[in-house]
C-alpha positions as CSV (number, residue, x, y, z in Angstrom):
1,M,110.3,26.0,38.7
2,K,111.0,27.3,35.0
3,A,108.0,28.5,32.9
4,M,107.5,26.5,29.7
5,I,107.9,28.2,26.5
6,V,105.9,26.5,23.7
7,P,106.9,27.0,20.1
8,S,104.4,29.3,18.3
9,F,103.7,26.7,15.5
10,I,102.6,24.2,18.0
11,L,100.2,26.5,19.4
12,A,98.9,27.8,15.8
13,S,98.5,23.5,15.5
14,L,96.3,23.5,18.5
15,S,94.0,26.3,17.2
16,I,93.5,24.8,14.1
17,G,92.5,21.5,16.2
18,L,90.2,23.3,18.3
19,T,88.7,25.2,15.5
20,A,88.2,22.3,13.6
21,C,86.6,20.2,16.7
22,S,84.1,23.3,17.1
23,E,83.3,23.0,13.1
24,S,82.7,19.3,13.9
25,K,80.5,19.6,16.7
26,E,78.3,22.0,14.6
27,E,78.1,19.7,11.7
28,A,77.3,16.7,13.9
29,D,74.4,19.4,15.8
30,A,73.5,20.2,12.4
31,D,72.8,16.6,11.0
32,V,70.9,16.1,14.5
33,D,68.6,18.6,13.7
34,I,68.6,18.1,10.1
35,C,67.1,14.5,11.1
36,N,64.7,16.0,13.5
37,D,63.5,18.0,11.0
38,E,62.5,15.2,8.9
39,T,61.2,13.5,12.1
40,D,59.0,16.1,12.4
41,T,57.7,16.3,8.8
42,E,57.0,12.4,8.7
43,D,55.0,13.4,12.0
44,L,52.9,16.1,10.2
45,D,52.3,13.6,7.6
46,N,50.8,11.5,10.1
47,I,49.0,13.6,11.8
48,N,47.3,14.9,8.6
49,T,46.4,11.4,7.1
50,D,45.1,10.6,10.2
51,T,43.0,13.4,10.3
52,E,42.0,12.8,6.5
53,D,41.2,9.5,7.8
54,T,39.0,10.8,10.2
55,E,37.5,13.3,8.3
56,D,36.3,10.4,5.4
57,T,35.2,8.6,8.3
58,D,33.4,11.1,9.8
59,V,31.8,12.2,6.1
60,E,30.8,8.0,6.0
61,E,28.8,7.7,9.4
62,N,27.0,10.9,8.2
63,T,26.0,9.4,5.3
64,E,25.1,6.4,7.0
65,D,23.2,8.6,9.6
66,T,21.3,10.3,6.6
67,E,20.4,7.4,4.9
68,D,19.1,5.8,8.4
69,T,17.5,9.2,9.0
70,E,15.5,9.3,5.2
71,I,14.9,5.5,6.2
72,E,13.1,6.6,9.1
73,D,11.4,9.1,7.6
74,T,10.1,7.2,5.0
75,E,8.8,4.4,7.4
76,T,7.2,7.2,9.4
77,E,5.2,8.8,6.4
78,E,4.1,4.8,5.7
79,T,3.4,4.0,9.0
80,E,1.1,7.4,9.1
81,D,-0.2,6.9,6.2
82,T,-1.8,3.6,7.2
83,D,-2.9,5.1,10.4
84,V,-4.7,7.8,8.6
85,E,-6.2,4.7,6.1
86,E,-7.2,2.6,9.3
87,T,-8.5,5.4,11.4
88,E,-11.3,6.7,8.5
89,E,-14.7,6.3,9.8
90,I,-17.0,4.0,8.1
91,P,-20.7,5.5,7.8
92,E,-23.2,4.3,10.1
93,L,-25.9,2.9,8.7
94,R,-29.2,3.7,9.2
95,T,-31.3,1.7,11.7
96,D,-34.7,3.3,10.9
97,C,-35.4,2.2,7.6
98,T,-38.8,0.6,6.0
99,T,-40.0,-1.5,3.4
100,D,-39.7,1.9,1.6
101,D,-36.0,1.6,1.7
102,L,-35.8,-1.6,0.3
103,I,-34.2,-1.7,-3.4
104,L,-36.1,-4.0,-6.1
105,Q,-34.0,-5.5,-8.3
106,V,-34.1,-7.9,-11.7
107,E,-31.5,-9.9,-13.0
108,V,-31.1,-13.1,-15.3
109,R,-28.6,-16.1,-14.5
110,T,-27.4,-19.3,-15.8
111,M,-26.7,-22.6,-13.2
112,Y,-23.3,-20.6,-13.5
113,G,-23.9,-17.1,-12.6
114,I,-25.1,-13.9,-13.5
115,C,-25.7,-12.9,-17.2
116,T,-26.4,-9.8,-19.6
117,N,-25.1,-11.8,-22.7
118,C,-26.4,-15.5,-22.1
119,D,-26.2,-18.6,-23.6
120,A,-29.1,-19.5,-25.8
121,E,-28.0,-23.1,-25.3
122,E,-28.2,-22.6,-21.1
123,V,-31.6,-23.0,-19.1
124,L,-31.8,-19.3,-17.6
125,Y,-33.6,-18.0,-14.8
126,A,-35.2,-14.9,-13.8
127,D,-34.1,-13.4,-10.3
128,G,-36.5,-10.8,-8.4
129,L,-34.2,-9.4,-5.8
130,L,-35.0,-7.5,-2.1
131,Y,-31.8,-5.7,-0.9
132,N,-31.5,-4.1,2.6
133,P,-29.1,-1.2,2.3
134,C,-29.7,-0.6,6.1
135,G,-29.0,-1.4,10.3
136,N,-32.1,-2.8,10.8
137,D,-34.0,-5.9,9.6
138,I,-37.2,-4.9,7.8
139,S,-40.0,-6.8,8.1
140,F,-43.2,-7.0,6.1
141,N,-46.4,-8.9,5.4
142,L,-47.0,-10.6,1.9
143,S,-50.6,-11.2,0.3
144,T,-49.1,-14.4,-1.0
145,N,-46.4,-16.6,-0.4
146,C,-44.0,-15.1,-2.9
147,I,-41.9,-12.2,-3.7
148,V,-42.6,-12.2,-7.3
149,R,-45.8,-13.1,-8.1
150,G,-44.7,-13.3,-12.2
151,G,-43.4,-11.7,-15.2
152,M,-43.5,-11.6,-19.1
153,L,-40.8,-12.1,-21.4
154,T,-41.0,-10.3,-24.6
155,G,-38.5,-9.9,-27.6
156,S,-37.2,-13.0,-30.1
157,S,-40.0,-14.6,-28.2
158,T,-42.4,-14.0,-25.8
159,M,-43.9,-16.0,-23.0
160,D,-45.5,-15.2,-19.4
161,L,-43.4,-16.1,-16.4
162,L,-45.3,-17.8,-13.7
163,S,-44.5,-18.5,-9.9
164,N,-46.0,-21.3,-7.8
165,C,-47.8,-18.7,-5.4
166,F,-50.6,-19.5,-3.8
167,A,-53.0,-17.0,-1.7
168,G,-52.7,-16.3,1.8
169,G,-50.6,-13.9,3.2
170,R,-47.3,-14.5,5.5
171,E,-44.5,-12.3,6.9
172,H,-41.1,-12.1,5.6
173,T,-38.1,-10.2,6.9
174,V,-34.8,-9.0,4.9
175,D,-31.9,-9.0,7.3
176,A,-30.0,-5.9,7.7
177,T,-27.5,-5.6,4.6
178,R,-28.7,-8.6,2.9
179,T,-30.2,-9.8,0.0
180,D,-33.3,-12.2,-0.5
181,F,-34.3,-13.3,-4.1
182,Q,-36.9,-15.5,-6.1
183,P,-36.0,-17.2,-9.0
184,V,-38.7,-17.6,-11.5
185,Y,-38.1,-20.2,-14.2
186,I,-37.3,-19.1,-18.1
187,G,-35.8,-22.1,-19.2
188,R,-33.8,-22.1,-23.3
189,I,-34.7,-19.2,-25.2
190,A,-34.0,-19.0,-29.1
191,P,-31.1,-15.9,-29.4
192,G,-31.9,-12.5,-29.5
193,D,-32.6,-9.5,-27.4
194,Y,-35.3,-9.6,-24.6
195,T,-36.9,-7.7,-21.9
196,L,-37.8,-9.3,-18.2
197,E,-40.3,-7.7,-16.5
198,L,-41.0,-9.0,-12.8
199,H,-44.1,-8.2,-10.7
200,F,-43.5,-7.8,-6.9
201,D,-46.0,-8.6,-4.8
202,A,-47.6,-6.4,-2.1
203,P,-46.7,-4.5,-0.4
204,F,-44.5,-3.5,-3.3
205,D,-47.4,-3.9,-5.9
206,Q,-44.6,-2.9,-8.8
207,S,-42.8,-4.1,-12.0
208,I,-39.1,-3.8,-12.4
209,S,-37.4,-4.5,-16.2
210,H,-34.1,-5.7,-17.1
211,E,-32.8,-5.9,-20.4
212,F,-30.7,-8.8,-21.6
213,T,-29.5,-10.9,-24.9
214,T,-28.9,-14.5,-26.2
215,Y,-26.4,-16.0,-28.6
């Protein structure tokens, strides 16, 4: 078999074609790499976006947790304050009191209530009061059937105040933390300044004064 002789210009053409094919392949590979780079960039952007969203979510959740914690702390403080107030002990009342511990008072009132500046057109009453501040009942014997035996009103007009008492003692009890009283009739008096004095029966046997005005 004879060897084929290929002309040189044909070899040159083949060489150029192979080179072109090689270059086309490299360009194609380069295009693929460029596409891959763009894809990688988009992936990175997505990852960054997801990271930011996650961080924002974490911040919001932390903020909500902080607010919830502050609300819980406030509720806890209010509960503790309430518990402290509710657990404050009330001082115990004495339970060994006697008539010496009773508080004697005098006040003036109308049918509508107590007054210190009273309407002269209203009917007035003087009340003698016995207040028991203790935890035990206090009993005692009166020399009459009245707590208040009488009194005196002085001022723009003067008058004796009488109680409908009669002789013959009786026992009287003022219950624990209660107030007993006896009214004494005054009536309608002229406008002015007055001093009221009521005399409490035995075992107290003392007078208590009270000032008031009418208009």
